[in-house]
N, C-alpha and C positions, 0 to 999 in steps of 0.2 A: 585514554579510554574514550570510546564513542558510545553514547547512549541514545536510544530512540524511544520516544514516548508517543503512543497512539491515542487518538480520541475520536469521538463522533459516532460510535456504534450505537446499537440499540434495537428496538422492536419497531417494525413498520409493516403496514398492510401490503399485500401484493399490489403492484402498480405504483407504489410510493417511491420515495427517494431518500437517500442518505448521503452524507459527505464525510468521508474519513480523512483524518489528518495524521501525519507522522512527522514529528519534529526531531531533528538530530542536534546533538550538542556534544561538546568535548573538544579533543585535540584534532580538529579537522583542518586540513590544508586545502583539499579539493574533494569534490564528489564526482565520481565517474558515472554512476547509474543508480536508479531507484526503482525498486520492484514492489509489487503487492502480490502476496500469496493468500490462499484461503484453504481451510481444511474443514470439511464437513465431518460430522460424527461418523466414526467407523471408516472413513475414507483417507486416502493419502493426500498430503499437502500438494496443491497445484498452483502453478504460476497463473496469475490473472492478468497482469499488465506490467509493462516496463517502460521507463523513460530514460534516455541517455543524457549525458551532460550537455549535448547539443540540442536536446529537445525532441529527438525522434522517439516515437511511441510504437509499441506493439501490444496487441491484445489477444487473449485466448478467444477462440471461436464462440464459445457460449455467451460471452459478454459483449461482443462487438456490436456497436450501435447503441448500447445501453450504458456503458461505463466509459468515463474519461479520466485519464491520469494526467496530472499536471504538477508543476513544481514552482516554488518561489525560492530562487537562488539566494536572495538576501537573507531569508529566514531559515535556510537549510531544511525546508519542509516540502514534503510530497503529499499530494491530495489524491483521493479517489472519489470522484463524483459518480454516484450510482443512481440511475433512473430506471423506471419500469421494472422494478425489482420483482423477482419470482421466488416462490418457496425454495427452489433448488439453489438459490443464492445464499441460503442460510449456512452459516459456518463461522469459524474463528478466522479473522483476517489478520495477517502479519505483514508488516513492511520490512524490507531489507534494503540497506543502503551500502553501496560499495564506493571506496575512494582511497585517498591517501592521507595519512596523519601528518601533523606538523613535524614529526620525526622522519618523514619521507618513507614510511612503511605503508604497505597496503593494508586495508581493513575491510571487513564485512561484518555488519552489525544487524541484529534482528530486533524488531519491536516486541513488546510483551504479548501481543495478540489482543484482539478486541472482538467481542461477540456481535454478530449481525444475525438477527432473526426476522424472517419474512413470513408473515402469517397468511393463510389462504382465506 
């Protein structure tokens, strides 16, 4: 089993910053990629940012220049640094980690979701 625990969400004023963390634990042999998704009320879940095992990153257009995804391989943790936040960034943020278990099987695990609210 692989479990993800998210932290760092909360309420922030427009223009402010938040840093989200997602720590993976369990029977992990290797991690191939880490993603952050978000879902606004009444909207579909959308991909925000991704980082590969080699450190390559990709971002959705609405967050480019404002959000940075990074990882700490030693801690099996992915971060999402969010700056210059806008009200439209409000939503529940989910991490998703893909990799291989110690049993040499593929896995994909979701975090529990964490609320980010940006006030105007």
